[in-house]
MILODO-518244 format. One record per residue (C-alpha): residue in one letter; residue number from 1; x, y, z. Coordinates in steps of 0.02 Angstrom, whole numbers. Each point is the difference from the previous one (the first is absolute). Example, Ala and Ser with C-alpha at 12.3 -4.5 7.8 and 13.67 -1.06 7.14 Angstrom:
% residues 2
[pt 'A'; 1; [615; -225; 390]],
[pt 'S'; 2; [69; 172; -33]],
//
This chain:
% residues 513
[pt 'X'; 1; [2355; -2443; 318]],
[pt 'X'; 2; [56; -172; 61]],
[pt 'X'; 3; [-80; -5; 173]],
[pt 'X'; 4; [-161; -59; 79]],
[pt 'X'; 5; [-146; 99; -67]],
[pt 'X'; 6; [-186; 26; 24]],
[pt 'X'; 7; [-107; -3; -156]],
[pt 'X'; 8; [-154; 111; 0]],
[pt 'X'; 9; [-132; -60; -123]],
[pt 'X'; 10; [-95; 150; -66]],
[pt 'X'; 11; [-188; -10; -26]],
[pt 'X'; 12; [-17; 185; -39]],
[pt 'X'; 13; [-3; 78; 173]],
[pt 'X'; 14; [43; 184; 19]],
[pt 'X'; 15; [104; -54; 151]],
[pt 'X'; 16; [109; -133; -84]],
[pt 'X'; 17; [154; 111; -9]],
[pt 'X'; 18; [-27; 47; 182]],
[pt 'X'; 19; [8; -184; 50]],
[pt 'X'; 20; [167; -16; -89]],
[pt 'X'; 21; [66; 156; 85]],
[pt 'X'; 22; [-53; -59; 173]],
[pt 'X'; 23; [86; -168; -25]],
[pt 'X'; 24; [160; 85; -56]],
[pt 'X'; 25; [-8; 122; 145]],
[pt 'X'; 26; [3; -153; 113]],
[pt 'X'; 27; [163; -54; -82]],
[pt 'X'; 28; [-63; -133; -120]],
[pt 'X'; 29; [14; 14; -189]],
[pt 'X'; 30; [-167; -6; -92]],
[pt 'X'; 31; [-57; -3; -180]],
[pt 'X'; 32; [-170; 30; -80]],
[pt 'X'; 33; [-63; -116; -137]],
[pt 'X'; 34; [-170; 1; -89]],
[pt 'X'; 35; [-125; -134; 45]],
[pt 'X'; 36; [13; -63; -179]],
[pt 'X'; 37; [176; -65; 37]],
[pt 'X'; 38; [-4; -192; -10]],
[pt 'X'; 39; [32; -86; 165]],
[pt 'X'; 40; [150; -99; -70]],
[pt 'X'; 41; [79; 169; -43]],
[pt 'X'; 42; [-31; 62; 177]],
[pt 'X'; 43; [72; -161; 69]],
[pt 'X'; 44; [157; 19; -107]],
[pt 'X'; 45; [33; 166; 88]],
[pt 'X'; 46; [22; -100; 161]],
[pt 'X'; 47; [-107; 111; 111]],
[pt 'X'; 48; [15; -12; 188]],
[pt 'X'; 49; [-180; 59; 19]],
[pt 'X'; 50; [-144; 62; -107]],
[pt 'X'; 51; [-127; 139; 31]],
[pt 'X'; 52; [-162; 10; -99]],
[pt 'X'; 53; [-52; 182; -19]],
[pt 'X'; 54; [-171; 78; 7]],
[pt 'X'; 55; [-97; 46; -156]],
[pt 'X'; 56; [-155; 93; -58]],
[pt 'X'; 57; [-94; -150; -72]],
[pt 'X'; 58; [-116; -129; 79]],
[pt 'X'; 59; [65; -178; -1]],
[pt 'X'; 60; [-172; -59; -56]],
[pt 'X'; 61; [-19; 101; -160]],
[pt 'X'; 62; [41; -78; -170]],
[pt 'X'; 63; [183; 20; -51]],
[pt 'X'; 64; [50; 59; 174]],
[pt 'X'; 65; [190; 2; 21]],
[pt 'X'; 66; [59; -163; 75]],
[pt 'X'; 67; [153; -110; 21]],
[pt 'X'; 68; [40; -185; -13]],
[pt 'X'; 69; [-42; -82; 170]],
[pt 'X'; 70; [169; -86; -11]],
[pt 'X'; 71; [72; 161; 71]],
[pt 'X'; 72; [-58; -65; 170]],
[pt 'X'; 73; [97; -161; -24]],
[pt 'X'; 74; [171; 77; -30]],
[pt 'X'; 75; [50; -29; 180]],
[pt 'X'; 76; [24; 184; 42]],
[pt 'X'; 77; [-109; 108; 114]],
[pt 'X'; 78; [-137; 99; -87]],
[pt 'X'; 79; [-89; 154; 67]],
[pt 'X'; 80; [-162; 55; -85]],
[pt 'X'; 81; [-55; 181; 20]],
[pt 'X'; 82; [-180; 55; -35]],
[pt 'X'; 83; [-36; -70; -175]],
[pt 'X'; 84; [146; -117; 32]],
[pt 'X'; 85; [-92; -71; 151]],
[pt 'X'; 86; [-162; -23; -97]],
[pt 'X'; 87; [91; -86; -143]],
[pt 'X'; 88; [93; -113; 120]],
[pt 'X'; 89; [-165; -49; 81]],
[pt 'X'; 90; [-87; -34; -166]],
[pt 'X'; 91; [144; -100; -78]],
[pt 'X'; 92; [23; -109; 154]],
[pt 'X'; 93; [-183; -46; 25]],
[pt 'X'; 94; [-73; 140; 105]],
[pt 'X'; 95; [-150; 109; -44]],
[pt 'X'; 96; [2; 184; -50]],
[pt 'X'; 97; [-159; 100; -23]],
[pt 'X'; 98; [-49; 184; -19]],
[pt 'X'; 99; [-1; 87; 169]],
[pt 'X'; 100; [-163; 47; 84]],
[pt 'X'; 101; [91; 148; 75]],
[pt 'X'; 102; [147; 61; -102]],
[pt 'X'; 103; [150; 68; 94]],
[pt 'X'; 104; [101; 148; -63]],
[pt 'X'; 105; [118; 100; 108]],
[pt 'X'; 106; [41; -21; 185]],
[pt 'X'; 107; [-76; -150; 87]],
[pt 'X'; 108; [25; -80; 171]],
[pt 'X'; 109; [84; -171; -9]],
[pt 'X'; 110; [-16; -127; 142]],
[pt 'X'; 111; [136; -131; 9]],
[pt 'X'; 112; [-77; -172; 27]],
[pt 'X'; 113; [142; -127; -1]],
[pt 'X'; 114; [186; 4; 45]],
[pt 'X'; 115; [105; -25; -156]],
[pt 'X'; 116; [178; 54; -47]],
[pt 'X'; 117; [-71; 145; -102]],
[pt 'X'; 118; [-61; 82; 160]],
[pt 'X'; 119; [158; -33; 102]],
[pt 'X'; 120; [43; 145; 115]],
[pt 'X'; 121; [-167; 84; -34]],
[pt 'X'; 122; [-83; 6; 171]],
[pt 'X'; 123; [-148; 110; -45]],
[pt 'X'; 124; [-158; -106; -21]],
[pt 'X'; 125; [-74; 133; -115]],
[pt 'X'; 126; [84; 102; -135]],
[pt 'X'; 127; [-53; 130; -127]],
[pt 'X'; 128; [31; -67; -176]],
[pt 'X'; 129; [-29; 64; -177]],
[pt 'X'; 130; [-131; -96; -98]],
[pt 'X'; 131; [-49; 13; -183]],
[pt 'X'; 132; [-109; -145; -56]],
[pt 'X'; 133; [-171; -45; -67]],
[pt 'X'; 134; [17; -191; 13]],
[pt 'X'; 135; [16; -104; 157]],
[pt 'X'; 136; [68; -173; 42]],
[pt 'X'; 137; [-153; -93; 67]],
[pt 'X'; 138; [93; -156; 54]],
[pt 'X'; 139; [184; -44; -2]],
[pt 'X'; 140; [80; -137; -107]],
[pt 'X'; 141; [33; -170; 81]],
[pt 'X'; 142; [142; 10; 125]],
[pt 'X'; 143; [-18; 188; 28]],
[pt 'X'; 144; [-62; 89; 156]],
[pt 'X'; 145; [-71; 175; 16]],
[pt 'X'; 146; [124; 108; 96]],
[pt 'X'; 147; [-86; 171; 8]],
[pt 'X'; 148; [-168; 84; -27]],
[pt 'X'; 149; [-80; 171; -17]],
[pt 'X'; 150; [-176; 58; 47]],
[pt 'X'; 151; [-56; -35; -179]],
[pt 'X'; 152; [108; -152; -46]],
[pt 'X'; 153; [21; -161; 97]],
[pt 'X'; 154; [156; -52; -97]],
[pt 'X'; 155; [113; 153; -17]],
[pt 'X'; 156; [158; -108; 5]],
[pt 'X'; 157; [36; -185; -18]],
[pt 'X'; 158; [147; -117; 12]],
[pt 'X'; 159; [62; -176; -30]],
[pt 'X'; 160; [164; 7; 99]],
[pt 'X'; 161; [46; -181; -44]],
[pt 'X'; 162; [14; 51; -184]],
[pt 'X'; 163; [66; 176; 33]],
[pt 'X'; 164; [-155; 80; -78]],
[pt 'X'; 165; [-66; 161; 76]],
[pt 'X'; 166; [-126; 129; -60]],
[pt 'X'; 167; [-74; 165; 58]],
[pt 'X'; 168; [-150; 93; -70]],
[pt 'X'; 169; [75; 170; 44]],
[pt 'X'; 170; [156; 90; -62]],
[pt 'X'; 171; [146; -14; 123]],
[pt 'X'; 172; [112; 99; -118]],
[pt 'X'; 173; [-92; 165; 19]],
[pt 'X'; 174; [38; 122; 141]],
[pt 'X'; 175; [-183; 0; 56]],
[pt 'X'; 176; [15; -180; 62]],
[pt 'X'; 177; [63; -9; 179]],
[pt 'X'; 178; [147; -121; 22]],
[pt 'X'; 179; [-8; -39; -187]],
[pt 'X'; 180; [189; 8; -19]],
[pt 'X'; 181; [17; -118; 149]],
[pt 'X'; 182; [-114; -124; -87]],
[pt 'X'; 183; [108; 7; -157]],
[pt 'X'; 184; [155; -16; 108]],
[pt 'X'; 185; [-73; -155; 82]],
[pt 'X'; 186; [-39; -77; -168]],
[pt 'X'; 187; [178; 27; -61]],
[pt 'X'; 188; [94; -48; 157]],
[pt 'X'; 189; [-114; -112; 105]],
[pt 'X'; 190; [-90; -92; -141]],
[pt 'X'; 191; [127; 1; -144]],
[pt 'X'; 192; [152; 8; 116]],
[pt 'X'; 193; [92; 123; -112]],
[pt 'X'; 194; [145; 111; 49]],
[pt 'X'; 195; [5; 189; -31]],
[pt 'X'; 196; [146; -2; -122]],
[pt 'X'; 197; [-62; 126; -130]],
[pt 'X'; 198; [92; 165; 27]],
[pt 'X'; 199; [65; 139; -109]],
[pt 'X'; 200; [178; -45; 48]],
[pt 'X'; 201; [-25; -177; -66]],
[pt 'X'; 202; [-87; 69; -155]],
[pt 'X'; 203; [146; 115; -40]],
[pt 'X'; 204; [127; -139; 21]],
[pt 'X'; 205; [-97; -124; -107]],
[pt 'X'; 206; [-45; 126; -136]],
[pt 'X'; 207; [181; 54; -22]],
[pt 'X'; 208; [53; -183; -12]],
[pt 'X'; 209; [-134; -41; -129]],
[pt 'X'; 210; [40; 155; -104]],
[pt 'X'; 211; [185; -44; -10]],
[pt 'X'; 212; [-42; -177; -50]],
[pt 'X'; 213; [-125; 49; -134]],
[pt 'X'; 214; [88; 150; -77]],
[pt 'X'; 215; [174; -75; -4]],
[pt 'X'; 216; [120; 118; -90]],
[pt 'X'; 217; [-134; 88; -104]],
[pt 'X'; 218; [-40; 187; 3]],
[pt 'X'; 219; [-166; 65; 69]],
[pt 'X'; 220; [-92; 164; -33]],
[pt 'X'; 221; [-120; 76; 125]],
[pt 'X'; 222; [-113; 150; -22]],
[pt 'X'; 223; [26; 103; 158]],
[pt 'X'; 224; [-143; 119; 37]],
[pt 'X'; 225; [51; 56; 174]],
[pt 'X'; 226; [-150; -89; 77]],
[pt 'X'; 227; [24; -126; 139]],
[pt 'X'; 228; [-36; -154; -107]],
[pt 'X'; 229; [127; 30; -139]],
[pt 'X'; 230; [126; 67; 126]],
[pt 'X'; 231; [-7; -155; 110]],
[pt 'X'; 232; [6; -115; -152]],
[pt 'X'; 233; [155; 92; -62]],
[pt 'X'; 234; [90; -5; 167]],
[pt 'X'; 235; [-37; -186; 21]],
[pt 'X'; 236; [65; -43; -174]],
[pt 'X'; 237; [150; 112; 23]],
[pt 'X'; 238; [44; -102; 155]],
[pt 'X'; 239; [-14; -156; -107]],
[pt 'X'; 240; [91; 47; -161]],
[pt 'X'; 241; [83; 169; 33]],
[pt 'X'; 242; [42; 107; -152]],
[pt 'X'; 243; [-81; -121; -121]],
[pt 'X'; 244; [-164; 81; 52]],
[pt 'X'; 245; [-30; 156; -106]],
[pt 'X'; 246; [-131; 115; 76]],
[pt 'X'; 247; [-77; 120; -125]],
[pt 'X'; 248; [-79; 157; 72]],
[pt 'X'; 249; [-95; 103; -127]],
[pt 'X'; 250; [-23; 183; 49]],
[pt 'X'; 251; [-157; 40; -97]],
[pt 'X'; 252; [-18; 177; 66]],
[pt 'X'; 253; [-154; -51; 98]],
[pt 'X'; 254; [82; -37; 167]],
[pt 'X'; 255; [-29; 82; 168]],
[pt 'X'; 256; [114; 138; 61]],
[pt 'X'; 257; [175; -67; 37]],
[pt 'X'; 258; [-52; -180; -31]],
[pt 'X'; 259; [142; -50; -115]],
[pt 'X'; 260; [133; 71; 115]],
[pt 'X'; 261; [-80; -74; 156]],
[pt 'X'; 262; [-28; -178; -58]],
[pt 'X'; 263; [133; -28; -131]],
[pt 'X'; 264; [134; 93; 95]],
[pt 'X'; 265; [-31; -101; 157]],
[pt 'X'; 266; [1; -167; -90]],
[pt 'X'; 267; [162; 38; -89]],
[pt 'X'; 268; [87; 61; 157]],
[pt 'X'; 269; [-57; -134; 121]],
[pt 'X'; 270; [-31; -153; -107]],
[pt 'X'; 271; [118; 32; -145]],
[pt 'X'; 272; [-133; -47; -127]],
[pt 'X'; 273; [50; -5; -182]],
[pt 'X'; 274; [-115; 141; -56]],
[pt 'X'; 275; [-38; 68; -172]],
[pt 'X'; 276; [-92; 165; 18]],
[pt 'X'; 277; [-84; 54; -162]],
[pt 'X'; 278; [-47; 182; -23]],
[pt 'X'; 279; [-156; -10; -107]],
[pt 'X'; 280; [-102; 151; 57]],
[pt 'X'; 281; [-1; 82; -171]],
[pt 'X'; 282; [-71; -149; -95]],
[pt 'X'; 283; [-137; -33; 130]],
[pt 'X'; 284; [-56; 181; 15]],
[pt 'X'; 285; [1; 28; -188]],
[pt 'X'; 286; [-112; -152; -28]],
[pt 'X'; 287; [-119; 55; 138]],
[pt 'X'; 288; [-19; 176; -71]],
[pt 'X'; 289; [-183; 41; -30]],
[pt 'X'; 290; [-63; -168; 69]],
[pt 'X'; 291; [-139; 11; 130]],
[pt 'X'; 292; [-83; -172; 1]],
[pt 'X'; 293; [68; -99; 151]],
[pt 'X'; 294; [2; -170; -87]],
[pt 'X'; 295; [90; 73; -149]],
[pt 'X'; 296; [128; 78; 117]],
[pt 'X'; 297; [28; -170; 83]],
[pt 'X'; 298; [24; -86; -168]],
[pt 'X'; 299; [123; 131; -62]],
[pt 'X'; 300; [101; -11; 160]],
[pt 'X'; 301; [-4; -191; -1]],
[pt 'X'; 302; [52; -17; -182]],
[pt 'X'; 303; [135; 132; 17]],
[pt 'X'; 304; [69; -83; 156]],
[pt 'X'; 305; [11; -167; -90]],
[pt 'X'; 306; [88; 82; -147]],
[pt 'X'; 307; [128; 87; 110]],
[pt 'X'; 308; [25; -150; 114]],
[pt 'X'; 309; [21; -121; -146]],
[pt 'X'; 310; [127; 113; -87]],
[pt 'X'; 311; [107; 7; 156]],
[pt 'X'; 312; [-18; -187; 37]],
[pt 'X'; 313; [60; -45; -175]],
[pt 'X'; 314; [163; 92; 33]],
[pt 'X'; 315; [43; -125; 136]],
[pt 'X'; 316; [86; -159; -61]],
[pt 'X'; 317; [-55; -169; 63]],
[pt 'X'; 318; [-169; 50; 72]],
[pt 'X'; 319; [-108; -152; 24]],
[pt 'X'; 320; [-118; 48; 142]],
[pt 'X'; 321; [-121; 141; 40]],
[pt 'X'; 322; [-29; 30; 187]],
[pt 'X'; 323; [-169; 63; 60]],
[pt 'X'; 324; [-72; 42; 170]],
[pt 'X'; 325; [-155; -109; -23]],
[pt 'X'; 326; [-88; -34; 166]],
[pt 'X'; 327; [-104; -148; 58]],
[pt 'X'; 328; [-169; 90; -17]],
[pt 'X'; 329; [41; 23; -186]],
[pt 'X'; 330; [34; -186; -14]],
[pt 'X'; 331; [-160; -46; 93]],
[pt 'X'; 332; [-103; 118; -106]],
[pt 'X'; 333; [54; -88; -158]],
[pt 'X'; 334; [-52; -173; 60]],
[pt 'X'; 335; [-134; 34; 131]],
[pt 'X'; 336; [-164; -95; -3]],
[pt 'X'; 337; [-92; 162; -40]],
[pt 'X'; 338; [118; 37; -145]],
[pt 'X'; 339; [108; 151; -36]],
[pt 'X'; 340; [-59; 175; 38]],
[pt 'X'; 341; [-120; 69; -129]],
[pt 'X'; 342; [83; 170; -8]],
[pt 'X'; 343; [188; 18; -4]],
[pt 'X'; 344; [77; 169; -35]],
[pt 'X'; 345; [125; 13; -139]],
[pt 'X'; 346; [186; 15; 35]],
[pt 'X'; 347; [4; -128; 139]],
[pt 'X'; 348; [183; -18; 46]],
[pt 'X'; 349; [112; -52; -146]],
[pt 'X'; 350; [-114; -139; -58]],
[pt 'X'; 351; [-13; 54; -181]],
[pt 'X'; 352; [178; -20; -61]],
[pt 'X'; 353; [7; -65; -179]],
[pt 'X'; 354; [13; -187; -24]],
[pt 'X'; 355; [144; 32; -119]],
[pt 'X'; 356; [110; 30; 152]],
[pt 'X'; 357; [-26; -185; 44]],
[pt 'X'; 358; [43; 24; 184]],
[pt 'X'; 359; [-42; -120; 140]],
[pt 'X'; 360; [-88; 75; 151]],
[pt 'X'; 361; [79; 5; 172]],
[pt 'X'; 362; [-126; 46; 135]],
[pt 'X'; 363; [85; -15; 170]],
[pt 'X'; 364; [-150; 72; 94]],
[pt 'X'; 365; [-139; -103; -79]],
[pt 'X'; 366; [-28; -94; 164]],
[pt 'X'; 367; [-24; 157; 105]],
[pt 'X'; 368; [-140; 114; 54]],
[pt 'X'; 369; [33; 187; 8]],
[pt 'X'; 370; [28; 4; 188]],
[pt 'X'; 371; [126; -142; -18]],
[pt 'X'; 372; [95; 98; -133]],
[pt 'X'; 373; [23; 139; 127]],
[pt 'X'; 374; [64; -126; 127]],
[pt 'X'; 375; [125; -64; -128]],
[pt 'X'; 376; [53; 180; -31]],
[pt 'X'; 377; [35; 18; 186]],
[pt 'X'; 378; [96; -164; -2]],
[pt 'X'; 379; [106; 68; -144]],
[pt 'X'; 380; [36; 161; 93]],
[pt 'X'; 381; [-99; 123; -106]],
[pt 'X'; 382; [-41; 163; 91]],
[pt 'X'; 383; [-175; 38; 65]],
[pt 'X'; 384; [-14; 146; -121]],
[pt 'X'; 385; [2; -123; -146]],
[pt 'X'; 386; [-93; -142; 86]],
[pt 'X'; 387; [-150; 106; 48]],
[pt 'X'; 388; [-10; 113; -153]],
[pt 'X'; 389; [-178; 17; -58]],
[pt 'X'; 390; [-52; -95; -158]],
[pt 'X'; 391; [31; 98; -160]],
[pt 'X'; 392; [-84; -41; -167]],
[pt 'X'; 393; [103; -65; -145]],
[pt 'X'; 394; [-49; 146; -113]],
[pt 'X'; 395; [57; 119; 136]],
[pt 'X'; 396; [-67; 176; 19]],
[pt 'X'; 397; [-81; -9; -172]],
[pt 'X'; 398; [-156; -78; 76]],
[pt 'X'; 399; [-4; 123; 144]],
[pt 'X'; 400; [-9; 142; -125]],
[pt 'X'; 401; [-177; -1; -65]],
[pt 'X'; 402; [11; 53; -181]],
[pt 'X'; 403; [155; 43; -100]],
[pt 'X'; 404; [173; -30; 73]],
[pt 'X'; 405; [117; 149; -19]],
[pt 'X'; 406; [162; 52; 84]],
[pt 'X'; 407; [-88; 143; 88]],
[pt 'X'; 408; [-138; -110; 68]],
[pt 'X'; 409; [125; -134; 53]],
[pt 'X'; 410; [99; 129; 99]],
[pt 'X'; 411; [-157; 64; 87]],
[pt 'X'; 412; [-50; -177; 48]],
[pt 'X'; 413; [174; -48; 59]],
[pt 'X'; 414; [7; 148; 118]],
[pt 'X'; 415; [-175; -32; 67]],
[pt 'X'; 416; [32; -186; 22]],
[pt 'X'; 417; [165; 34; 90]],
[pt 'X'; 418; [-96; 105; 127]],
[pt 'X'; 419; [-130; -138; 27]],
[pt 'X'; 420; [138; -128; 33]],
[pt 'X'; 421; [95; 118; 115]],
[pt 'X'; 422; [-151; 47; 106]],
[pt 'X'; 423; [-58; -181; 18]],
[pt 'X'; 424; [175; -48; 58]],
[pt 'X'; 425; [20; 149; 116]],
[pt 'X'; 426; [-165; -41; 85]],
[pt 'X'; 427; [42; -185; 19]],
[pt 'X'; 428; [-138; -53; -120]],
[pt 'X'; 429; [104; -58; -148]],
[pt 'X'; 430; [18; -179; 63]],
[pt 'X'; 431; [-178; -5; 69]],
[pt 'X'; 432; [-84; 15; -170]],
[pt 'X'; 433; [8; -107; -157]],
[pt 'X'; 434; [28; 143; -121]],
[pt 'X'; 435; [-4; 190; -9]],
[pt 'X'; 436; [29; 112; -150]],
[pt 'X'; 437; [-52; 155; -97]],
[pt 'X'; 438; [-99; 8; -162]],
[pt 'X'; 439; [0; 146; -122]],
[pt 'X'; 440; [-173; 35; -69]],
[pt 'X'; 441; [-39; 63; -176]],
[pt 'X'; 442; [-86; 159; 57]],
[pt 'X'; 443; [35; 171; 72]],
[pt 'X'; 444; [-97; 98; 128]],
[pt 'X'; 445; [-12; 180; 57]],
[pt 'X'; 446; [96; 51; 155]],
[pt 'X'; 447; [71; 151; 88]],
[pt 'X'; 448; [182; 17; 51]],
[pt 'X'; 449; [43; 163; 82]],
[pt 'X'; 450; [-107; 129; -88]],
[pt 'X'; 451; [4; -88; -166]],
[pt 'X'; 452; [-127; -115; -81]],
[pt 'X'; 453; [76; -166; -58]],
[pt 'X'; 454; [-57; -135; -119]],
[pt 'X'; 455; [108; -152; 35]],
[pt 'X'; 456; [11; -188; 18]],
[pt 'X'; 457; [-89; -117; 122]],
[pt 'X'; 458; [94; -139; 92]],
[pt 'X'; 459; [-91; -148; 77]],
[pt 'X'; 460; [77; -96; 146]],
[pt 'X'; 461; [-35; -187; 12]],
[pt 'X'; 462; [44; -101; 157]],
[pt 'X'; 463; [-70; -175; 26]],
[pt 'X'; 464; [4; -146; 120]],
[pt 'X'; 465; [10; -175; -70]],
[pt 'X'; 466; [73; -173; 30]],
[pt 'X'; 467; [26; -59; -178]],
[pt 'X'; 468; [-65; 139; -116]],
[pt 'X'; 469; [-148; -109; -50]],
[pt 'X'; 470; [-110; 111; 108]],
[pt 'X'; 471; [42; 166; 82]],
[pt 'X'; 472; [-78; 134; 107]],
[pt 'X'; 473; [45; 183; 8]],
[pt 'X'; 474; [106; 44; 150]],
[pt 'X'; 475; [-74; 111; 135]],
[pt 'X'; 476; [154; 110; 16]],
[pt 'X'; 477; [-3; 125; 144]],
[pt 'X'; 478; [-59; 169; -61]],
[pt 'X'; 479; [161; 85; 53]],
[pt 'X'; 480; [102; -112; -118]],
[pt 'X'; 481; [-119; 37; -144]],
[pt 'X'; 482; [13; 185; 41]],
[pt 'X'; 483; [191; -3; -6]],
[pt 'X'; 484; [0; -96; -164]],
[pt 'X'; 485; [-123; 121; -80]],
[pt 'X'; 486; [87; 156; 65]],
[pt 'X'; 487; [171; -56; -57]],
[pt 'X'; 488; [-57; -53; -174]],
[pt 'X'; 489; [-89; 165; -31]],
[pt 'X'; 490; [142; 104; 71]],
[pt 'X'; 491; [147; -96; -73]],
[pt 'X'; 492; [-59; -71; -166]],
[pt 'X'; 493; [-13; 136; -130]],
[pt 'X'; 494; [-157; -17; -105]],
[pt 'X'; 495; [-114; -83; 131]],
[pt 'X'; 496; [-135; 93; 95]],
[pt 'X'; 497; [-115; -140; 60]],
[pt 'X'; 498; [23; -169; 86]],
[pt 'X'; 499; [-137; -132; 22]],
[pt 'X'; 500; [-2; -165; 97]],
[pt 'X'; 501; [-66; -159; -81]],
[pt 'X'; 502; [-123; -88; 118]],
[pt 'X'; 503; [-54; -143; -113]],
[pt 'X'; 504; [32; -185; 34]],
[pt 'X'; 505; [45; -148; -111]],
[pt 'X'; 506; [-122; -61; -59]],
[pt 'X'; 507; [-85; 92; -80]],
[pt 'X'; 508; [150; 112; -36]],
[pt 'X'; 509; [177; -59; -34]],
[pt 'X'; 510; [153; 51; 99]],
[pt 'X'; 511; [81; 88; -147]],
[pt 'X'; 512; [-102; 127; -98]],
[pt 'X'; 513; [43; -71; -171]],
//
């Protein structure tokens, strides 16, 4: 977007995205770029400030990630964090050596010199989060040490005349006291930026850009009912109206009442141009007898593309395909560490045939997930849609372990509906990342009344997470678990046992398949 921006140079830190989020939360637009980006390219982006991220390497090892020292001569403030501090010190003439005492985790920081980075921070000592094996032994010419820890004499340094600041710890993580205040000071006291990045300004600018780019062409959008595709569709509908054609494919693998809830609401309140395709028969017939999860994903993905493409070809003048791609997807494809090694099949609508020759429109590609929800609020979407739990592209097919049949789908839908209802009724639905039911491929003995039963087992999975990269099982109160179990066994015909999944990611995954 055409506004002042902060560039975050990525050296492979696990916290790089968190830095970008913190900057945006403070009202300043930020972008992440790999450390391999040439400095003239960074300069052409006209950054208002630059942040050098942390990283897992040592600056002294051969082929350690680095950057052209000219980055410090661009005339904009630079903040080095952890590895970024060590690299700044080495490139500008300081000395970095392996630490005698390595620091990992919480450490006490003592502020040693008054600088703009510490403005408003009156505490002489703070708890900060360290993660380093190298130490700056002496600062580059023109720098002064501005903080220390019991193990490190130079835990922060600065050259205020050049606008260069560095900290050995991670101000972006919640464990660092006053870390957000330090980032705020860098943005507003050092770089003198203004907090102009907001979801209202994003909506206005995105609509303007979409109108300008699309012109009078037609656009197709695969609408899944999830928050990403829904927000992308509503944004583009505001921009081009009925020239946006949203295609919703009912594959027979949806949750109970999902089509009516999502599609009905969008048609009534946003007047979207919706094409709803009833394709349950073709999906279920192709899944008959298939048990392997990856094969199920491929069948669903290929069938979706086939159905979507057939409908899209019926629309005259289509030139663009809209997708709900988010910024983490963009970062992953260009990050210093490289793209993720394992990507599940059927990721969004990404596999449409090249013969369609459509240009991509990705109105959300600048946003993180939490920002998408803020845009949804800005657009007036209801909380029920904004805070719906994530749902996999292949739908209930990967929550049915083994073969997908109409009978097993109906059992899972009823069980899952009870899980959603009880989480909502207890006020836990918006507290957790995701909660759902899984139908297992086994039966167990039970007793109902005076009769022996041999029926299905349902697993309940509820997890806490920030970004789905890691997750922990939710410690639900026992009374909620009891109500869920009792209702499923009493109300869902064919189930006589309910179990609760208490595994975390890693080593498990959130979904079972």
